[in-house]
Steps between C-alpha positions, in 0.01 A plus 500: 500500500411626848178409680407868516540526122286191441225632724513843334483354149184312596345815642520713185189716470379631166195602303414516129309816408408593145607861450406725210775650286367844591555429872839340437617815321383711796678271747823515298481881492470496880808278523702723266407808706578317824857430391556866416390647832742533792439338838492837678220618272271207590236591758194281561278688257766484227565133568134413441530628143720198422267233643554163320736650245705270278875559489558411138863594451693461825874468446505132589306424180667457166551804283214528255614363165183391317471593132202693364392177326496314834314785668251520212430128534380557859263778391383294203404221742281744693335624181413154364417346837798269554559456879815660641710264718451546874696771680666426836508780759626510860375737768807676639384554857234397751404818682544760230330593173535152342738616232564210262805412295511278193639150546417388147342688208691827491527502120128435452402777737758738359372445147144582606602803706721639226237454229216659696736794557566536123864399520503278189284418193382149416734333251565158342193332651416147388120527489420871458804605297302580182218676680530879452302558821790361704821483298742776605240648736567636846240464774372855454443427129277198554125516467306542824367141497853362468631715784218368716576143389859540626421684824207272576699178455573305818825334600538226760724598789657253740558723801707370789464645847819624661723204589586448866821321399693694232678182391164374370474797268855444379414138420185597310682778318764253381237247390289746303807638323671165446423483128614854432830679548601437865469792737809637668533437876450870571190508278339220699588663830369839389174332402471302821625757750296800389500803731496879500878486544546285189263732315710801610817338359333433165362854493847643575655300215225581250503871582876515439452322165216733395692810607816395317297435186334841527840667545631322191199576280473868591874552538458635852784574738569203728399524867525276808251244365711456187811459714329234715389323181868466407619424853260206541580384146127482421377363168162429343547128436315245711799310639686817591192652665470189717870533580456869587207410726703232678799731548283773653338240729847413629584867558170575676534195723840621623379859540221369721664208683875537464724205417340167591755221505250220430439632147757347268433683172294756313231252398435399860508860625250609236267205562497547878438871461211460255351218705505698825333800334239280328406339832433844647309607190271197513427555868437871449798586721729801464788432260681810635531609139509874562796463737672271250445747216664770715803274555513421129492872414794556736685212337439646155632832631829323575504340154447835329782651706737219400394529134650849485841333517427148377220469245396152610511465883420126486776434247843340514644853478415543870782255565740584219451787256784362289312176440458470123179295536205701627225304674230763551314315776658260750261378768789450743573874487128582534490291820795688651359841402164412657681380815692829521172688476344279771779505761651846450395861527632681194625857487410590143674837529838335552698487176655167604172302500564321172860408583392364841219295344749356252737423787229292671419321174872423487455310829227278351529161325461684167850647535677201655718336231528183711123464534350228281148449645175686435522879537131512597526254790399723790693300763819556303423871453455532879825312559700728270350829616458450874740220598799533271492877449292619800336787317285567808815586697659715227484880504391623159499868401143520372332192649424389853311203635142598584432490873199274452712252300771443760300238687395349168865454405582355842225241454625429150850433630373279782321287242837461330704411811610181329677705235631766735705261711863585440692261282197300392537619142655777295411669174636219289277251680174670415411209274411332833174694478407374156 
């Protein structure tokens, strides 16, 4: 445990307000609305509308699985005066609107929010189950005095100020969730490294899910959003949503920074990306999100073009269409596609774009039958693309190295002089990098 960590853990700042259920419901509504609005739509006046909102259902939290009986028990406690266990919140930033996310107590807050919004009736209560005033009643069906009793109840909140050292928050998050189902690594990082960029990724995923569901229910004709839903292999389940979030973090990091050889795998790339954006968010600095969204839109344009010929551009079919086993999303291919988008200018009007992109993927570790190490190790991706196959020196029909990336590639190769030296290793010796 580092000295910096020890000092930070001793310097945790918090307060314990008692907050009425009525105010909690209002704060949760602010948080729900905050997650739905895009970064570009957020001017100062709009931002103030979300002051001290509570982000109840960010994607790092578990999917909501409480039964109506469990939810009813929470409401029953409010009605009979049994104290609700303390809720733990963390302020997400220092110089912003003090948006708070839930460290512990999501199910309690969700039960209250859902009930006040008439989303379930009270059922199977232990104390009030035979009382006709409450049994099978929604909030709107309660008597006025009972509505007031619920809304006027107070809950203790342990509210942490934004942590200077994110590792402290990770440690607390682990401790407070130790006796429940362990959080995934990406869930913890999404909670700790909150930012407008992370929010954009979650919003992108959720919008694709909602749109696909709407298309299915109303039997609408599929459009680009539905195609992207398939391309990114998006699903509703918690673990897969965390995986989708992590994969998009990796893609965005490469679209913004290119290939960075010190990042050995997708987990590290995602963590570094989220951490860097969270640091800017907490300091009120520009995350360059609008520029990144533009790059991401251009990247998705390439994916949609590829999907006209190959339904799943991140799949194993990009390497071999005859492969009997279809893996719809391979992160190693996503890394190469993002790198192509970063280093090359693409002529979308050229009919050979897809074949050229597949040719470059064929130069990557993904397509090397002798390669046995990680296909997401960036140093090895650089070695295959730029050292073994020299894609920056190859004339492609529909792609050319961007002028502003030539010096970037030169610097990248200088950093890899050890591997460039002739005779030092060959393709079969790539395990040296493991």
